[in-house]
C-alpha positions, 0 to 999 in steps of 0.5 A: 606512240608519240604523235608529231605536231602540226608542222610534223616534229616531235617533241618540238620546243619552238617552231622551225625557222621558216615557221618562226620567220613568217613561213606558211601557216598549217591548214585546218585537217591538212599536214603542213610541211615546214620550208626550210632553205636548206636541210643539211643531212649528217652532223659530222665535221662537215655538215655541222659546219655548213648548218653552222655557217649558213644559220649564222648568215640568217638562212633557215637551216635544218641540220638531221643527224643520226644518233648513236654513230661514232666516227672510226678517226685518229682525230688529228687537227692541224693549227690551220683548223684550230685557227679557222674554225676557232675551236676552243682548248677544252676540245683538244685531249692531246697535243702532238709534238712528234710522229714516229714512222715504224718500217716493216723491219721495226725500224723507227723514224721519229719526225719532230713537229718543231714550233707548235703542235697537232691537236687531237680531238675524240670524235664523240665529244668533237661532233656533238660540240660542233652540232650544238655550235650549229644549233647555237647559230640557229639550225634546228637541230634533230636527231633523225634518220634521213629516208629519201628526197621526193619532188612530188609537184615540182616545188621545193624538194620534199626530205623524208626522215624518221625520228624515234626508235622501236614502237616510237618511230615517227616519219616527218617531211619538210621542203627544202630549197636545197639539201645539202648530203654530208653523210658519209661515204655510203651517203644515201643522199649521193647515191640517190641524187648525184650521178657516180656517187655509187662507184666511189672507191672507198677503204674500210677503217677500223679502230679500238679505243683503249685506256692508256695503261697506267704506270707499271701496267703492260704496255705502259712505254707504247703510248707517248702522250705527245707522239703519234705512232704510225705503222707502214707494215704489210702484216697490219696493212697491206695498202694503207697504214695503222696508227696509235694516236694519243687521246689523253687518258685513252688512244686510238689503235686502228688500221685501213685497207681496200682489200677485200678479205683482210681482217681489220680486227685481226690486224688490230689485235696483233698490233695490241699484242705486238705493242703490248697493248693487248690486256689494255681496257677496250672502251669502244669499237668503231669501223666505217668506209673512207673515200679514196678521192674527190668526187668528180660531181658534187651536185645534182645540177638542180637541188642537192649539193654533197659535202665531207666524206660524201663528195670524197674528201679524205686525203689520200696516203695520210687519210685525214679527213677532219680539216678537209670535211670542215673546209668542204662544209664552208665551201658548200655552205658558200655555194649555198649562198649564192644559189638561194641569192640567185637560184641558178643551180650552176651556183652549186659547182662553186663548192668543188671547184674552189676545194680542188683549186686549193687542195686538188694538187695536194691530193694528186701529189698524195695519191701519187705517193700512196700508189708509188710507196704503199705497194709493198714492205719493200718500198714502205721500208724505203719510204721510212728511211726518207722521212729521216731527211730533214728537208722531208721532215720540215716540208711535210710539216710546214705543208700539213700545219699550214694545208698549204704546198711550200713554194718558198724552198725550191731547192729543198724540193729538187733534193726531195726529188732525186732522193726519191728517184734513189730510193725508188730505184734502189741506188741507195740502201733504205 
């Protein structure tokens, strides 16, 4: 069995950042625990962003990521994310120029993006790149499973984690002034440390990555290389939507639902059959829970802060999470920096306050939209019909691409409001 070194790490090529910067030396005959400014649990977009920002600012950061997991995700990222987080072109597997909305009746409405494009990424490549960027910034990246946090002596938190697998499992512990939990909707960090996390409402998402059919093969026309297809059909999702998103040589075929007993796998099988993709080669299958709304509290008032899905930042109605996760990770890093400088745990609350100030209204509107329009196929039919409207299309894309509510066109907002009412009360035909 592999043995840990004197700092509790295995396969270490360099000492942890805190020791490289003059941290405590090991005592003879005693297992020494390295001390980090921040331990980030979870190396997805939120955790990797927080780790990169903190390490780049000179903090000693340990980034723990559980190996072998890829989150189910359509992979859409808006231009705002590409700009703000400096995403290189080689990670974009497709550039989307339009979305096609498919109603329960089968009617289709195309929504062209206009100028610009929506980028598509594959999480199996995107997330590792983000983690490596964090490591390049100075974070100590470890493939590990988080176990627990303890405070045995009133000092900094003692974070336990495990590396290796099978007979080579090795348990470790390090000290941390702050722990950032970016470990998903079912966050072990959040459930153990943040009140109310165990009551988080969730929707379960599932997708299958398939090879795009070659010319002449069945299903060739089902996947547009520059188009996302969104299915608002109760047979495929009774309370959310299903999708086919292109990823270059592959595509994501997915769905989501919070309804117990609804079979997501059967839904995708049915969708693949309906679109001629039943025989397309399946590359991989992935499923995971997604949060339905931001938690009311993201920290424990002491030494733990949540980010990304662990904090509940997946947009209602659209299910968009990558941008909000990375922004949440950046805001968590800013709050962590304030906390480390002042020692005041109240600084941890900055992350949620800043996020909700920026996007709380968007989340409220999207939540209301999902509640109003996703309840039945009749309402979904009318929702897709509304998407034909040019005002709706322009304001939707403007808001999505730039991540800001469009306030400069009040007349368009008024027109959309009355059109929504007309469809909601069935004063017009879908």
